[in-house]
C-alpha positions as CSV (number, residue, x, y, z in Angstrom):
1,M,-16.9,-23.4,6.6
2,N,-14.1,-23.3,9.1
3,Y,-10.5,-22.3,8.6
4,T,-7.2,-23.9,9.8
5,S,-3.6,-22.9,9.7
6,T,-1.0,-23.9,7.1
7,R,1.3,-24.7,10.0
8,D,-1.1,-26.3,12.5
9,N,-4.1,-28.5,11.4
10,S,-5.5,-28.5,14.9
11,I,-6.5,-24.9,14.6
12,S,-10.2,-24.3,13.6
13,V,-11.7,-20.8,13.4
14,S,-14.6,-19.2,11.6
15,S,-14.1,-16.9,8.6
16,A,-14.8,-13.9,10.9
17,Q,-12.0,-15.0,13.2
18,A,-9.6,-15.6,10.4
19,I,-10.3,-12.2,8.9
20,T,-10.0,-10.3,12.2
21,M,-6.8,-12.1,13.2
22,G,-5.2,-11.9,9.8
23,L,-2.4,-14.4,10.6
24,S,-2.5,-17.4,12.9
25,K,-0.5,-17.2,16.2
26,N,2.1,-19.6,14.9
27,G,2.8,-17.5,11.8
28,G,0.7,-19.8,9.5
29,L,-1.8,-18.5,7.0
30,F,-5.5,-19.3,7.3
31,I,-7.0,-21.6,4.7
32,P,-10.5,-23.1,4.3
33,T,-10.8,-26.7,5.5
34,E,-12.7,-27.5,2.3
35,I,-13.1,-26.0,-1.2
36,P,-16.7,-25.3,-2.2
37,E,-17.8,-26.6,-5.7
38,V,-19.4,-24.4,-8.3
39,T,-21.2,-26.4,-11.0
40,M,-21.5,-25.5,-14.7
41,D,-25.2,-24.7,-14.2
42,E,-24.2,-22.2,-11.5
43,I,-21.6,-20.7,-13.8
44,K,-24.3,-20.5,-16.5
45,D,-26.5,-18.6,-14.0
46,M,-23.7,-16.2,-13.3
47,I,-23.3,-15.1,-16.9
48,G,-26.3,-12.8,-16.7
49,M,-25.4,-11.4,-13.3
50,S,-23.7,-8.1,-12.5
51,Y,-20.3,-8.1,-10.8
52,I,-21.9,-7.4,-7.5
53,E,-24.2,-10.4,-7.8
54,R,-21.3,-12.7,-8.9
55,A,-19.3,-11.5,-5.9
56,K,-22.2,-12.3,-3.5
57,K,-22.5,-15.8,-5.0
58,V,-18.8,-16.7,-4.7
59,L,-18.2,-15.1,-1.3
60,S,-21.3,-16.7,0.2
61,L,-19.6,-20.1,-0.3
62,Y,-16.6,-19.1,1.9
63,L,-18.1,-16.6,4.4
64,T,-20.7,-18.9,5.8
65,D,-20.9,-17.2,9.2
66,F,-22.0,-13.9,7.5
67,T,-25.7,-13.4,7.2
68,E,-27.2,-12.5,3.8
69,D,-27.8,-9.0,5.0
70,E,-24.2,-8.7,6.2
71,L,-22.9,-9.9,2.9
72,N,-25.1,-7.6,1.0
73,Y,-23.9,-4.7,3.1
74,C,-20.3,-5.6,2.5
75,V,-20.4,-6.2,-1.3
76,N,-22.7,-3.3,-2.2
77,G,-20.6,-1.0,-0.1
78,A,-17.4,-2.1,-1.9
79,Y,-18.5,-2.2,-5.5
80,N,-21.6,0.0,-5.9
81,G,-20.5,3.3,-7.4
82,T,-16.8,3.1,-6.3
83,F,-15.4,1.9,-9.6
84,A,-15.1,4.0,-12.8
85,S,-16.2,1.1,-15.0
86,K,-19.8,0.0,-14.7
87,S,-18.7,-3.7,-15.1
88,V,-16.1,-3.1,-12.3
89,A,-13.5,-5.4,-14.0
90,P,-14.0,-5.3,-17.8
91,V,-12.5,-7.7,-20.2
92,V,-10.9,-6.2,-23.3
93,N,-10.2,-8.3,-26.4
94,I,-6.8,-7.8,-28.0
95,D,-6.3,-10.6,-30.6
96,E,-7.5,-14.0,-31.5
97,T,-6.6,-15.6,-28.1
98,M,-5.5,-12.7,-25.9
99,N,-7.9,-10.9,-23.6
100,I,-7.0,-8.3,-20.9
101,L,-8.8,-8.3,-17.6
102,E,-8.6,-4.7,-16.4
103,L,-8.5,-4.7,-12.6
104,W,-7.6,-1.1,-12.1
105,H,-10.8,1.0,-12.4
106,G,-11.1,1.5,-8.6
107,P,-10.2,4.6,-6.5
108,T,-6.4,4.0,-6.5
109,C,-6.1,2.6,-10.1
110,A,-4.6,-0.8,-9.1
111,F,-5.9,-4.3,-8.8
112,K,-5.6,-4.2,-5.0
113,D,-8.8,-2.1,-5.0
114,M,-10.8,-5.2,-6.0
115,A,-10.1,-6.7,-2.6
116,L,-9.3,-3.6,-0.5
117,Q,-12.5,-1.8,-1.1
118,L,-14.2,-4.9,0.3
119,L,-11.9,-5.8,3.2
120,P,-12.8,-2.9,5.5
121,Y,-16.5,-4.0,5.3
122,L,-15.6,-7.6,5.9
123,L,-13.3,-6.7,8.8
124,T,-15.7,-4.4,10.6
125,V,-18.5,-7.0,10.4
126,S,-16.0,-9.7,11.6
127,A,-14.7,-7.5,14.4
128,K,-18.2,-7.0,15.8
129,K,-18.6,-10.8,16.0
130,T,-15.2,-11.6,17.5
131,S,-13.1,-8.7,19.0
132,D,-15.2,-7.3,21.9
133,G,-15.0,-3.6,20.8
134,K,-11.2,-3.5,20.3
135,T,-9.7,-1.0,17.9
136,I,-8.3,-2.9,15.0
137,V,-4.8,-1.8,13.9
138,I,-4.2,-2.7,10.3
139,L,-0.5,-3.2,9.7
140,V,0.6,-3.2,6.0
141,A,3.9,-3.8,4.1
142,T,3.6,-2.6,0.5
143,S,5.6,-2.8,-2.7
144,G,3.4,0.1,-3.9
145,D,-0.2,-0.7,-4.7
146,T,-1.4,-2.4,-1.6
147,G,-0.4,0.6,0.6
148,K,-2.5,3.2,-1.2
149,A,-5.4,0.8,-1.7
150,A,-5.5,-0.2,1.9
151,L,-5.2,3.4,3.1
152,E,-8.1,4.5,0.9
153,G,-10.2,1.5,1.9
154,F,-9.7,2.0,5.6
155,K,-9.7,5.8,5.6
156,D,-11.8,7.0,8.6
157,V,-13.4,3.5,9.1
158,E,-14.7,3.4,12.6
159,N,-12.7,1.6,15.2
160,T,-9.7,1.0,12.9
161,K,-6.2,2.5,12.5
162,I,-3.9,1.8,9.6
163,I,-0.1,2.0,9.4
164,V,1.6,1.4,6.1
165,F,5.4,0.8,5.5
166,Y,6.9,1.0,2.0
167,P,10.5,0.7,0.8
168,D,11.9,4.2,0.3
169,D,13.5,3.5,-3.1
170,G,11.2,0.7,-4.1
171,V,8.0,2.3,-5.4
172,S,7.2,4.5,-8.3
173,P,7.0,8.3,-7.8
174,M,3.2,8.2,-8.4
175,Q,2.7,5.3,-5.9
176,K,4.7,7.2,-3.3
177,F,2.8,10.4,-3.9
178,Q,-0.5,8.6,-3.6
179,M,0.5,7.3,-0.1
180,I,2.1,10.4,1.4
181,T,-0.8,12.6,0.5
182,Q,-3.4,10.2,1.9
183,E,-6.3,11.8,3.7
184,G,-8.0,10.4,6.8
185,Q,-7.7,10.8,10.6
186,N,-6.8,7.1,11.3
187,V,-4.0,6.7,8.8
188,N,-0.2,6.7,9.0
189,V,2.6,6.1,6.5
190,S,6.3,5.5,6.8
191,A,9.1,4.7,4.4
192,I,11.7,2.2,5.5
193,K,15.4,2.0,4.7
194,G,15.3,-1.3,2.9
195,N,13.3,-3.3,0.2
196,F,9.8,-4.8,0.3
197,D,11.0,-8.1,1.8
198,D,12.5,-6.1,4.7
199,A,9.1,-4.3,5.2
200,Q,7.2,-7.6,5.0
201,N,9.5,-9.4,7.4
202,G,9.3,-6.5,9.8
203,V,5.5,-6.6,9.7
204,K,5.4,-10.4,10.2
205,K,7.9,-10.0,13.2
206,I,5.6,-7.5,14.8
207,F,2.6,-9.8,14.3
208,G,4.5,-12.6,16.1
209,D,5.8,-10.4,19.0
210,A,3.9,-11.3,22.2
211,A,5.1,-8.2,24.1
212,M,3.7,-6.0,21.3
213,A,0.4,-7.8,21.4
214,E,0.2,-7.3,25.1
215,K,0.9,-3.6,24.8
216,L,-1.9,-3.3,22.3
217,A,-4.3,-5.3,24.4
218,E,-3.7,-2.9,27.3
219,A,-4.7,-0.1,25.0
220,N,-7.8,-2.1,23.9
221,M,-6.3,-2.6,20.4
222,M,-5.3,-5.7,18.3
223,F,-3.4,-6.2,15.1
224,S,-4.8,-7.4,11.8
225,S,-3.5,-7.4,8.2
226,A,-4.5,-6.0,4.9
227,N,-1.8,-7.8,3.0
228,S,-2.9,-10.9,1.1
229,I,-1.8,-13.1,4.0
230,N,-5.3,-12.1,5.3
231,W,-7.9,-14.5,3.9
232,G,-10.3,-11.5,3.7
233,R,-7.9,-10.0,1.1
234,L,-7.5,-13.1,-0.9
235,V,-11.1,-14.4,-1.2
236,P,-12.5,-11.3,-3.1
237,Q,-9.8,-12.0,-5.7
238,I,-11.4,-15.3,-6.6
239,V,-14.5,-13.5,-7.8
240,Y,-12.9,-11.8,-10.7
241,Y,-11.7,-15.0,-12.3
242,F,-15.3,-16.3,-12.4
243,S,-16.5,-12.9,-13.6
244,A,-13.9,-12.8,-16.5
245,Y,-14.9,-16.3,-17.6
246,C,-18.6,-15.3,-17.7
247,D,-17.8,-12.1,-19.6
248,L,-15.8,-14.1,-22.2
249,I,-19.0,-16.2,-22.7
250,K,-21.1,-13.1,-23.1
251,Q,-18.6,-11.7,-25.6
252,G,-18.8,-14.9,-27.7
253,R,-15.1,-15.6,-27.1
254,I,-15.7,-19.0,-25.5
255,E,-18.5,-21.6,-24.9
256,L,-19.6,-22.7,-21.5
257,G,-17.3,-25.4,-20.3
258,E,-14.4,-24.4,-22.6
259,K,-11.1,-24.1,-20.8
260,V,-9.1,-20.8,-20.5
261,N,-5.6,-19.8,-19.5
262,F,-4.9,-17.1,-16.9
263,V,-1.7,-15.2,-17.0
264,V,-0.9,-13.3,-13.8
265,P,2.1,-10.9,-13.1
266,T,2.9,-11.6,-9.5
267,G,5.5,-11.3,-6.8
268,N,3.7,-12.4,-3.6
269,F,1.7,-15.1,-5.4
270,G,-1.6,-14.0,-4.0
271,N,-3.2,-13.0,-7.3
272,I,-2.4,-16.2,-9.1
273,L,-3.3,-18.3,-6.0
274,A,-6.9,-16.8,-6.2
275,A,-7.0,-18.2,-9.8
276,Y,-5.9,-21.6,-8.4
277,Y,-8.7,-21.6,-5.9
278,A,-11.2,-20.7,-8.8
279,K,-9.9,-23.8,-10.7
280,L,-10.3,-26.0,-7.6
281,M,-13.9,-24.8,-7.3
282,G,-14.6,-25.9,-10.8
283,L,-13.8,-23.0,-13.1
284,P,-12.6,-24.5,-16.4
285,V,-8.9,-23.6,-16.3
286,N,-6.2,-25.0,-18.6
287,K,-3.0,-23.4,-17.4
288,L,-2.1,-20.9,-14.8
289,I,0.9,-18.9,-16.2
290,C,3.0,-17.1,-13.6
291,A,4.8,-14.0,-14.9
292,S,7.8,-12.6,-13.1
293,N,10.2,-9.7,-13.7
294,K,14.0,-9.9,-13.2
295,N,13.4,-10.9,-9.6
296,K,12.4,-14.4,-10.9
297,V,12.4,-16.4,-7.7
298,L,8.9,-17.8,-8.7
299,T,10.0,-18.7,-12.2
300,D,13.0,-20.6,-10.9
301,F,10.8,-22.4,-8.2
302,I,8.2,-23.5,-10.7
303,T,10.9,-24.7,-13.0
304,N,13.0,-26.7,-10.6
305,G,11.2,-27.0,-7.2
306,I,13.9,-25.0,-5.4
307,Y,12.9,-21.8,-3.7
308,N,15.9,-19.7,-3.0
309,R,15.7,-16.0,-1.8
310,N,19.5,-15.9,-1.4
311,R,20.1,-13.9,-4.6
312,E,20.7,-10.4,-5.9
313,F,17.7,-8.2,-5.5
314,F,16.8,-6.0,-8.5
315,T,15.0,-2.7,-8.5
316,T,12.9,-2.8,-11.7
317,N,10.4,-0.7,-13.6
318,S,7.7,-3.1,-12.4
319,P,8.3,-2.5,-8.7
320,S,5.2,-4.2,-7.3
321,M,6.8,-7.5,-8.2
322,D,10.2,-6.6,-6.7
323,I,9.8,-9.4,-4.1
324,L,11.9,-12.4,-3.1
325,I,9.7,-13.9,-0.4
326,S,6.4,-14.9,-1.9
327,S,4.2,-15.3,1.2
328,N,1.1,-16.8,-0.5
329,L,3.1,-19.7,-1.9
330,E,2.8,-21.2,1.5
331,R,-1.0,-21.8,0.9
332,L,-0.3,-23.6,-2.4
333,L,2.3,-25.8,-0.8
334,Y,-0.1,-26.8,2.0
335,H,-2.7,-27.9,-0.5
336,L,-0.3,-29.7,-2.9
337,Q,1.3,-31.6,0.0
338,G,-2.0,-33.2,1.0
339,N,-3.0,-30.5,3.6
340,D,0.0,-31.5,5.7
341,S,0.7,-28.7,8.1
342,D,3.9,-30.4,9.4
343,K,5.4,-30.5,5.9
344,T,4.5,-26.9,5.2
345,S,5.8,-25.7,8.6
346,A,9.1,-27.5,8.0
347,L,9.5,-25.8,4.6
348,M,8.8,-22.4,6.1
349,K,11.2,-23.0,8.9
350,S,13.9,-23.8,6.3
351,L,13.1,-20.6,4.4
352,S,13.4,-18.5,7.6
353,E,16.6,-20.1,8.8
354,T,18.5,-20.7,5.5
355,G,16.6,-18.7,2.9
356,T,15.8,-21.7,0.8
357,Y,13.8,-25.0,0.6
358,T,13.2,-27.8,-1.9
359,V,9.9,-29.6,-2.5
360,D,9.8,-33.3,-3.2
361,A,9.4,-34.8,-6.7
362,D,5.6,-35.5,-6.2
363,T,4.9,-31.9,-5.3
364,L,7.0,-30.5,-8.1
365,A,5.1,-32.7,-10.6
366,K,1.8,-31.3,-9.3
367,I,3.2,-27.7,-9.7
368,K,4.3,-28.4,-13.3
369,E,0.9,-29.8,-14.2
370,L,-0.9,-26.7,-12.9
371,F,1.6,-23.9,-13.8
372,E,3.6,-22.5,-16.6
373,C,6.0,-19.6,-15.9
374,G,8.4,-17.1,-17.4
375,F,10.0,-13.8,-16.7
376,C,10.7,-10.5,-18.5
377,D,13.4,-7.9,-17.8
378,D,13.0,-4.1,-18.1
379,E,14.2,-4.0,-21.7
380,G,11.6,-6.6,-22.6
381,T,8.9,-4.8,-20.6
382,N,9.5,-1.5,-22.5
383,A,9.5,-3.3,-25.8
384,T,6.2,-5.0,-25.0
385,I,4.6,-1.7,-24.0
386,K,5.6,-0.1,-27.3
387,N,4.7,-3.1,-29.5
388,V,1.3,-3.6,-27.9
389,F,0.5,0.1,-28.3
390,N,1.7,0.3,-31.9
391,S,0.0,-2.9,-32.9
392,N,-3.2,-2.7,-31.0
393,K,-3.5,0.9,-29.7
394,Y,-3.7,-0.6,-26.2
395,L,-1.7,1.2,-23.5
396,C,-0.6,-1.0,-20.6
397,D,1.5,-0.5,-17.5
398,T,4.8,-2.2,-16.8
399,H,3.4,-5.2,-14.8
400,T,0.8,-6.0,-17.4
401,A,3.6,-5.8,-20.0
402,V,5.5,-8.4,-18.1
403,A,2.5,-10.7,-18.3
404,I,1.9,-10.1,-22.0
405,S,5.6,-10.8,-22.8
406,V,5.6,-14.0,-20.9
407,Y,2.3,-15.1,-22.5
408,E,3.6,-14.3,-26.0
409,N,6.7,-16.3,-25.4
410,Y,4.6,-19.2,-24.0
411,R,2.2,-19.1,-27.0
412,K,5.1,-19.1,-29.5
413,A,6.9,-21.9,-27.8
414,T,3.8,-24.2,-27.3
415,G,1.4,-23.2,-30.1
416,D,-1.3,-23.2,-27.4
417,K,-4.4,-21.5,-28.9
418,T,-6.5,-21.7,-25.7
419,P,-8.4,-18.5,-25.0
420,T,-6.3,-16.6,-22.5
421,V,-7.0,-13.9,-19.9
422,I,-4.2,-11.6,-18.8
423,D,-4.5,-9.8,-15.5
424,S,-3.9,-6.0,-16.0
425,T,-3.0,-5.0,-12.5
426,A,-2.5,-1.2,-12.7
427,S,-3.2,1.9,-14.8
428,P,-0.3,2.9,-17.0
429,Y,-0.4,6.3,-15.3
430,K,0.8,4.8,-12.0
431,F,4.1,4.2,-13.8
432,C,4.1,7.1,-16.1
433,A,7.8,7.7,-16.6
434,S,8.5,4.1,-17.6
435,V,5.4,3.9,-19.9
436,L,6.1,7.2,-21.5
437,D,9.8,6.3,-22.0
438,A,8.6,3.0,-23.6
439,V,6.2,4.5,-26.1
440,K,7.8,7.8,-26.9
441,G,11.4,7.8,-25.8
442,D,13.4,9.6,-23.1
443,C,11.1,11.8,-21.0
444,G,13.9,13.8,-19.5
445,D,13.6,15.5,-16.1
446,A,9.9,16.4,-16.4
447,D,7.9,16.2,-13.1
448,E,5.3,13.4,-12.7
449,F,2.2,15.3,-13.6
450,T,3.9,16.9,-16.7
451,M,4.6,13.3,-17.8
452,V,1.0,12.3,-17.1
453,D,-0.2,15.1,-19.5
454,E,2.4,14.2,-22.1
455,L,1.5,10.5,-22.1
456,S,-2.2,11.3,-22.5
457,A,-1.5,13.7,-25.3
458,Y,0.8,11.3,-27.1
459,T,-1.4,8.1,-26.7
460,G,-5.0,9.5,-26.4
461,A,-5.4,7.3,-23.3
462,A,-7.7,9.0,-20.7
463,I,-6.2,10.0,-17.4
464,P,-8.0,8.3,-14.5
465,S,-9.6,10.8,-12.2
466,P,-7.9,9.5,-9.1
467,I,-4.5,10.3,-10.8
468,A,-5.6,13.7,-12.2
469,N,-7.0,14.7,-8.8
470,L,-3.7,14.2,-7.0
471,K,-2.1,17.2,-8.7
472,G,-1.5,20.0,-6.2
473,K,-2.1,17.8,-3.1
474,T,0.1,18.6,-0.1
475,P,2.2,15.7,1.3
476,R,1.4,14.7,4.9
477,F,3.9,11.8,5.5
478,D,6.9,12.7,3.4
479,K,9.2,13.1,6.4
480,N,8.5,9.7,7.9
481,I,11.3,7.2,7.5
482,C,12.7,4.5,9.7
483,G,15.2,1.7,9.7
484,K,14.0,-1.9,9.1
485,D,14.8,-2.7,12.7
486,E,12.9,0.4,14.0
487,M,9.5,-0.6,12.7
488,A,8.1,-1.9,16.0
489,G,9.0,1.4,17.8
490,T,7.6,3.4,14.9
491,V,4.2,1.5,15.3
492,L,4.0,2.2,19.0
493,S,4.9,5.8,18.5
494,M,2.2,6.2,15.8
495,L,-0.3,4.6,18.1
496,G,0.7,6.8,21.1
497,I,1.7,3.7,23.1
498,K,4.8,3.9,25.4
């Protein structure tokens, strides 16, 4: 299995090279040159497997330059004993068709743990194959959850350093506290004066800066990414769609071969793209339903084929989706345009230069065949949290509520009774003020941990230990802040490079 670039089909690298590099030199994203097939018999075999065994099965199809021992080391290290749930990603039945896939039982209580507990293992194995002993510098832009999950995953990992940038006013108080109290000798964190798109653009600019790369090379370092632009971040996410399908069969909710819908709250498009890859591989999928918050750039694109980031940016109570540049959409466009890197490159050039692009009628028709979409504002999010808790005694976070709202509107409009899996991307305790306000009312000026205790007392929902254990921690990086144009200098300073 080799990998090429969305912007240059002449590129061909191994999975280890793709994971170590993170991004191709021309700014394109790495994608597999072929999509492996999983048969119904193979899915049947996976039903009786553990999550770890399912992960080894799916990953082995993409990481063909990893030995069996290397893959065992990576997968066991990531998932054996590191998640609070024995099943790693349990499926909870809500009503006749709605099922919640809980992806937040890892050490940072967000779905990013599903990939970022594995990526450090994949990267260190890959680096030994490809990088000649260089120190790998992980550069991350985060809208909240990726930052903490990456910091925790790469904490004190040998021959790595990690630097995380987050928008100063664009993450929840709990997300920020998780990052600025991060332990580890190889970690660094900085706020930026701007939004997530500013942070993401800054990171991409640094990746494409030849002078920066030369300075790092002189210090025997090289950049890589822990964002979902890195294939090593994306491929582990494919696993949990197969796992959820197998669990629904075990629960008697579906029969083998029966199609399901997946509803994914997403801003950067990576999580729903992983479901698309699962469908391409042979997982029986009916519709992929893309759920957005008030920053509904993806909803508009799926509706009319016009991607336009030139719009007002909203700070919402589902901040991990406060994104106007959905990087992983590039991979989808590449596939739907017949793996044509020239077409994809032209669209990305238009986005960079004008902030917009329009796909042709054939591509839009393919998008509409695959995807449904919708969005939910803050008021709708709060109402959904309250309604789901009152009706089902199920407490969800703001992002999951966006997905539930979009699904309920879709189900009402279409009458579709297909069994449906909704990705639950974070613990409600990561967005405690919003969730408490939704279920109980105004939480006043209480501090974050007082609200955590109040939410638990009011709802009976257990406080995850990674949240409870934060109380009393001393911030390490609370004074770090830079302008969006100062990110490169901040990186060099943090690395001790002049």
